[in-house]
C-alpha positions as CSV (number, residue, x, y, z in Angstrom):
1,M,0.2,0.0,0.1
2,V,1.7,3.3,-1.2
3,R,0.1,5.6,1.6
4,I,-0.3,9.6,0.1
5,L,-0.6,12.7,1.7
6,I,-1.7,15.5,-0.2
7,A,-1.2,19.4,0.9
8,D,-3.5,22.2,-0.9
9,D,-5.5,25.3,0.0
10,H,-8.3,24.8,-2.3
11,D,-11.0,22.0,-1.4
12,I,-11.6,21.5,-5.4
13,V,-8.1,20.8,-6.0
14,R,-7.7,18.2,-3.1
15,T,-11.0,16.5,-4.1
16,G,-9.6,16.5,-8.0
17,I,-6.1,14.9,-6.7
18,R,-7.8,12.2,-4.3
19,S,-9.9,11.1,-7.0
20,I,-7.3,10.6,-9.4
21,L,-5.0,8.7,-6.8
22,D,-7.4,6.3,-5.2
23,S,-8.1,5.1,-8.6
24,E,-4.9,3.7,-8.6
25,P,-4.8,0.1,-7.1
26,G,-2.7,-0.4,-4.2
27,W,-2.7,3.7,-3.4
28,Q,-4.4,5.3,-0.5
29,V,-4.5,9.1,0.6
30,C,-3.9,8.7,4.2
31,G,-4.4,12.5,5.0
32,E,-5.3,16.2,3.6
33,A,-3.5,19.4,4.8
34,T,-5.1,22.8,4.0
35,D,-2.1,24.8,4.3
36,G,2.0,24.4,5.0
37,H,1.9,24.2,8.6
38,E,-0.5,21.7,8.7
39,A,1.2,19.6,6.1
40,V,4.6,19.3,8.2
41,D,2.7,18.4,11.6
42,L,0.2,15.5,9.3
43,A,3.6,14.5,7.8
44,K,5.3,13.7,11.2
45,R,2.5,11.8,12.5
46,L,1.2,10.0,9.7
47,R,4.4,9.1,7.8
48,P,2.9,8.9,4.1
49,D,5.0,7.2,1.7
50,I,4.7,10.3,-0.8
51,V,3.9,13.8,0.1
52,V,2.4,16.0,-3.1
53,L,2.6,19.6,-1.7
54,D,1.3,23.1,-3.5
55,L,4.0,25.4,-3.7
56,F,1.7,28.2,-2.5
57,M,0.2,27.8,0.7
58,P,-1.1,29.6,3.5
59,R,1.3,30.2,7.0
60,V,4.0,28.6,5.5
61,N,4.7,28.0,1.8
62,G,5.6,24.5,0.2
63,I,9.0,25.2,0.0
64,D,9.4,26.1,3.8
65,A,7.3,23.0,4.7
66,A,9.3,20.6,2.4
67,R,12.1,21.9,4.0
68,Q,10.8,21.3,7.7
69,I,9.4,17.5,6.2
70,L,13.0,16.5,5.1
71,R,14.6,17.7,8.5
72,D,12.3,15.3,10.3
73,K,12.4,12.8,7.8
74,P,15.3,13.2,5.3
75,D,14.2,10.4,3.4
76,Q,10.6,11.1,2.4
77,K,10.0,11.6,-0.9
78,I,8.0,14.6,-2.2
79,I,6.4,16.0,-5.4
80,F,5.4,19.5,-5.8
81,L,1.8,19.9,-7.9
82,T,1.6,24.0,-8.5
83,I,0.3,26.2,-11.4
84,M,3.9,27.6,-11.2
85,Q,5.8,27.0,-14.1
86,S,9.4,28.8,-13.4
87,E,12.8,27.7,-13.6
88,D,13.5,29.6,-10.4
89,A,10.7,27.4,-8.7
90,A,12.2,24.2,-10.8
91,R,16.1,24.9,-8.8
92,E,14.3,25.7,-5.4
93,I,12.4,22.5,-5.5
94,L,15.6,20.6,-6.3
95,E,17.8,22.1,-3.8
96,V,15.3,21.7,-0.7
97,G,15.3,17.9,-1.8
98,A,12.1,17.1,-3.5
99,T,12.2,14.6,-6.1
100,G,9.0,15.7,-8.5
101,Y,7.5,18.8,-10.2
102,V,4.0,18.6,-11.8
103,L,2.1,21.3,-13.4
104,K,-1.6,21.1,-12.3
105,S,-2.8,21.3,-15.7
106,D,-1.0,18.2,-16.3
107,A,-2.1,16.1,-13.4
108,A,-4.3,14.0,-14.7
109,H,-2.1,12.4,-16.7
110,D,1.7,13.2,-14.8
111,L,0.7,12.6,-11.3
112,V,0.5,9.3,-11.1
113,A,3.6,8.7,-13.4
114,G,5.3,11.1,-10.9
115,I,4.1,8.8,-8.1
116,R,5.3,5.8,-9.6
117,N,8.9,7.2,-10.6
118,V,9.6,8.9,-7.6
119,M,8.5,5.8,-5.2
120,H,11.4,4.0,-7.5
121,D,13.8,6.6,-6.5
122,R,14.0,8.8,-9.9
123,F,13.4,12.1,-10.1
124,Y,10.1,13.4,-12.2
125,F,9.4,16.5,-13.9
126,T,6.5,17.4,-16.1
127,A,7.9,17.5,-19.5
128,R,7.4,21.4,-19.9
129,V,9.4,21.8,-16.8
130,S,12.3,19.4,-17.8
131,N,12.3,21.6,-21.1
132,M,12.7,24.6,-19.3
133,V,15.3,23.4,-17.1
134,L,17.3,22.3,-19.9
135,E,17.1,25.9,-21.8
136,G,18.1,27.6,-18.3
137,Y,21.2,25.1,-18.1
138,L,22.0,26.3,-21.8
139,R,21.6,29.8,-21.0
140,P,23.2,29.9,-17.4
141,D,23.7,33.8,-17.7
142,K,20.1,33.7,-17.0
143,S,20.3,33.1,-13.6
144,A,22.7,35.7,-12.9
145,G,21.8,37.9,-10.3
146,R,19.0,36.0,-8.8
147,P,18.1,37.6,-5.6
148,I,18.9,35.6,-2.5
149,L,17.1,35.3,0.6
150,G,19.6,35.4,2.9
151,L,16.9,34.6,5.6
152,T,16.2,32.1,8.3
153,L,13.5,29.5,8.0
154,R,11.8,31.4,10.8
155,E,12.5,34.5,9.1
156,R,10.8,33.2,6.4
157,E,7.5,32.2,7.9
158,V,7.7,35.4,9.7
159,V,8.0,37.3,6.2
160,Q,5.1,35.3,4.9
161,L,2.2,35.9,7.6
162,L,3.0,39.4,8.2
163,A,2.8,39.4,4.0
164,E,-0.3,37.6,4.3
165,G,-1.9,40.3,6.5
166,Y,-1.6,38.9,9.9
167,V,-0.7,41.4,12.4
168,T,2.3,40.9,14.9
169,K,0.1,39.3,18.0
170,E,-1.5,37.0,15.5
171,V,2.1,35.9,14.3
172,A,3.4,35.2,17.6
173,S,0.2,33.2,18.5
174,M,0.3,31.1,15.2
175,L,4.3,30.4,15.8
176,G,3.9,29.7,19.4
177,V,6.6,32.6,20.6
178,S,6.1,36.1,22.4
179,V,5.0,39.6,20.4
180,K,8.3,40.5,21.6
181,T,10.4,37.5,19.7
182,I,8.0,38.2,16.5
183,E,9.3,42.4,16.6
184,T,12.9,41.3,16.8
185,H,12.4,38.8,14.2
186,R,10.7,41.7,11.7
187,A,13.5,44.3,13.2
188,N,16.0,41.7,11.9
189,I,14.3,41.0,8.8
190,M,13.7,44.5,7.7
191,R,17.7,45.3,8.6
192,K,18.5,42.2,6.5
193,L,16.5,43.2,3.5
194,N,17.0,46.9,3.8
195,I,13.4,47.9,3.9
196,H,11.4,50.0,5.8
197,S,7.7,49.3,5.8
198,V,5.2,46.3,5.4
199,A,4.3,47.4,2.1
200,E,7.8,46.7,0.9
201,L,7.9,43.2,2.5
202,V,4.9,42.6,0.6
203,L,6.5,42.9,-2.4
204,Y,9.5,41.5,-1.5
205,A,7.3,38.1,-0.7
206,V,5.6,38.0,-4.0
207,R,8.8,38.8,-6.0
208,N,10.7,35.9,-4.4
209,N,7.6,33.4,-4.2
210,L,6.9,33.5,-0.5
211,L,3.5,33.7,-1.5
212,Q,1.5,34.0,-4.8
213,S,-0.2,37.5,-4.5
214,P,-0.4,39.9,-1.5
215,S,-3.6,39.2,0.3
216,S,-6.4,41.3,-0.3
217,N,-6.1,43.2,3.8
218,W,-2.2,43.5,3.5
219,W,-2.5,47.0,4.7
220,H,-4.1,45.9,8.1
221,A,-0.2,44.6,8.4
222,A,1.2,47.6,8.0
223,A,-0.4,49.5,10.5
224,A,0.6,46.6,13.2
């Protein structure tokens, strides 16, 4: 039995993925997570054979969730399922230690193949992504000067939550630390990135794929 954990913040996507995977003999969806934080927790408790992660999720994004999952279980097999077709995303997915990258538009015919390959310790990238990565290696100057985050894992979590519109007190509660600790993280982040407002922080988060787009209430965080 191949046990699979699905992590995506959209109910309809999780339902579609479950339908695809449950139709495969010997496969079982053992859990569903609605955000990156829940994905990390369920991966630790359920110990699935495969984790299927969305790249953009609330609270903790897919890259940082994968990093935490692999820190707890280095041999965990992870496939990213995302709408984002990006050479930078492919690079980050490889660097974090995941072995699969499937576009949501290709899920109906590629996700099953991806899981089968990854279960046999092979990398699997959707054809369009593979071609894009190959072109990137043939034109290596394209990635020159790519921004480096330079933030700790906890600082990246704080950036994402602030950019999603949560105020300092809410971020402290979600991460289980004091308000003073979050204020210190926030000050360190601003200093490292040489930015001076939450509005700039939101733009930084979007440009560096820490979230897909600014939340509708991000200005609330700016006043916190």
